[in-house]
N, C-alpha and C positions, 0 to 999 in steps of 0.2 A: 039273416045273413045274405041271402040271395038278393033281397030288395036293396039292402045297403050297397052291395057290389054294383048293382045296376045303376043306382043313383050316382056313384062315383064315376062310372063309365060315361054316363050322359053329361055329367059336369065337364069332363075332359073334352067331349065332343063340342060342347058349347064354346069352349075356349080354343078349339083347334086352330082356327084361322089366325088368331092372335099369337098363339104359341109358335106357329110356323114362321110368321113375320119376325118374332123375337129371335128365334134361332138363326134364321138367315141373316138378320142384321148383325148379330154377334160374329158369325162366320165371316161376313164381309169386312168387319173391323180387323180380322186377323189375316185375311187374304183377299186379294182382288181377282183371284183365279176363277175363270168361268168354264166349268166342265160341260161337256156335251154327252158323255156316257157315264152312267153310274154302274158300279160293280159291287156286289155283295159277296164277300169271301166266306165260305162255309167252314165247317169243322176240318181242321188239319190242312186247310188250303190257303193259308194266309201269306205264303211266301211269294205269291205273285208280286207283292210289294217290292221285292228286290229287283224286278224288271221295270219298275216305274221310275221315270225321271222325276223324282219328287220335288215339287215346288214348295209345299208346306204340308204339315201334318198337325192335326188338332185332336187332343184327347177328348173322348166323349164327356168326361167330367168337366170340361171347360165349355161345353155347349149347353145352354139352358134347355130344359125339357127332354134331354137325352138320358137314357138309362145307362147302367153299367153292366156289362156282361158278367155272368157268374160262371160260365163254362171256361175251364182252364186254357183251352186252345184259342180263345177269342181275345185278341189284344185290346180292343176298345179304342181304336183311332180312326179318324176320318182323314184319308190320304188324298192329296191333290197333286196331280202331275200329268206327265205325258206317257202314253203307251202306244207304240206303233204309230206315232204321228198324230194321235188323237188326244184331246184333253179329257181326262177322266177324273172321277171322284170315286174312291174305293172305300168301302166299309171294311176295315180289318177287324172283323168280329160282328156278329149279329145278336139279336135278342130272340128268345124263344118263349112261347106261351107257357111251357112247363116250368119255367123259372119263377112263375107266380105273377108275371106281368099280364096286363090285359092287351087285347088286340090293338087298341088305339095307340098304346105306347110302343109296342114292338114294330109297328108299321110307320111310326112317325118319321124316322130317318128317310124313308122313301119320299114322303111329301116334302121334306126339307131339300133333298137332292133335286126334286122337280123345281122347287123355288129357286135353287141355285142355277138352273138352266138346262139340266139334262133332258134329252129326248128319248134315250134308250136305256133300259136297265138290263144288266146281265146278272143272273143269280146263280150261285153254286151251292151244293150241299153234299154231305156224305149220307148215304142211306143204305137200306137193306134191299137186296135183290129178291124178287119173287117170280121172275120169269126164269124157268129152268134152263133156258138157253144162255143166260148170263153167268158170269163168274166174278168172284171177288177181285177187285182191281179194275174192272171195266168202267169206261166212261159212257154215260147215257145222255143224249140230248133229249130234253123233256118236250114231248109233243102235246101234252095235255095234263090236267091234274084232276083228282077227285078229292073234295074237301070232306074229310071225316073228323075234323077237329071239334065239331060241336059248337062252333062259334064263327062269327064273321066280323072282320074289322069295320064293315060298313053299317053294322047294326046300330040304328039310332041316328045316323047321319041325316041332317036336314038342310045343311048349307049347300045349296046347289052351285055356289061359286067354286066349291072344291071338286065337284063332279056330279053326274046325274044321279037321281034317286035310284034308278034301276039300270045300272051299267050293263052293257052287253059284253059277254065273255067270248064272243066270236073272235077267232084268230088270237086267242089268249096268248099263246106262245107263237110269236110271229113266224109265219111260214117262210118268208123271205130270209129272215135271220137263220132259221133252221137250215135252209139250203146253203147259206154262206158257211155255216159251221161244218156241214158235210163236205163242202168243197175244201175248206181249210184242213179238215181231218185227212182227206184223201191226199192233198198236197204234202202234208207232214207225215204221211204214213202212220197215222194214229187210228187204231180201230175205234169206231164210234157206234154205239147202240142207239136205238130210238125207243122211246117208251113213255108210258103214262105213270105219273108220280102220284102216289096216294099220301095225303097229308093227315097225320094222326097227332093226338095230343102228347103222348109220351108222359114221363121220361122212360118208362119201362119198355123193353123190347117186346115183340108180339108173341102170342101163343101160336102153336101150330094151326089151330082152328082159325085164328085171325088171318094168318098168312094165306091159308086156303081160301078164305072168304075174299080177301083182297084180290087174289088172282082170278077168282070166278067173276068178279064184277069188272074186270078189265085192267087191273093194275099190273105194272111191271116192276115197280120199286116202291118202297114205303119209307117215309121219314117224318121228322118232327118240326119241319120249318117250311120256308119257301112259299107255301100257299097263301098265307096272309099278305105277304109283301107283294106277291103277284096280283092278287085281287085289288089291292090299293093302287098298284102301278097302272093297271088297266082302267081303274076308276078315274085316274087323273090323266089318262091319255098317253102313257108311255108305251113304247114298243118293248117287248120282253123276250129275252132269250135265256133258257135255263139249262144247266148241266148238273148231273148227279154223278158222284163217284160211288160205285157199288163196293161197300166195305165188307159186307158179309152176305151170306145167302140164307134166305128164310124159306127153305123147301120143307113143307110139312111132313113129308115122309123120310126126310134125311136131316132132322134137326140135331144141332149140337150147341153146346154152351158158347156164348160170345161175351167178351167183356170189353170195356171202353178202350183200354190200352191197345187191344188188338185192332179195334176200329181205327184208331189213330195211326197205327202202324201201316195198315193197308192204304189209308188216305194219303199218308206221306209217300208211299211208294208210287202212287198214281199221280201225285201232285206235279211232278215235272211235265208229264204228258198234258194234264189239264192246263197248266200254266202256259205251255207252248200253244195249245189249241186256242185259248182265250186271246193270247197275244196275236195270233194269226187272224182270228175272227175280227178283233177290234180294228186291225189294219184294213179289213175289207168293208167295214160298215161305212155307208155314205149317209 
């Protein structure tokens, strides 16, 4: 079973360049819009689309080689338009490793957005807080990440036209963009935390022992997305800015049951603040 899975993954990597070209070509047939910033909207955070002056929208099902999200809060559209005077391309819904897809597929849209012209990628997610100074509903700008997903989207990549064999993760989350986000948060009077994001496989939430471990190794928040997309973004030379909405707290000595509707409820409460923050940051990006 493992060998079969590896062969499928390597086959997709062999076709990666051709698949990117195919997807970009189909998108160009549907729109001539040229984005400069890409945005990935995470769980419960898709309403930023209402602030975008939409020029066109394409369903993922109409783009070859794109997957279909299985998580209920992810709409599955690629939105093109203007936000704060900048040309953007927004993923209204992302793919997750826990959905049964592989790393090559879930990160494919990032490569396509690069092919469409973006230079900067903004990612957002909903996640659990493990820093005891955080509270549910807080917004955290990601300063770094720890990959505990047990896989890597670059495994097996040999086409150096797509990026280097051993990409450097220095300044993974762009320090200049982080400073811009802190300036925007201050101007908008939005409290903003800073922290390290731990990426795990999911889909189950974590045990008390796992939360304790993540905190010991330097994590401030934990979630099931973002890390693969950011690795690929850096592999292909994009600047990255990341935000997390803390939807629940994973404090090992104060654990309580959490369900998905509660996560969505907290994400929806925080959404107007994150929407405004992203809008302000996009306006400051040069």
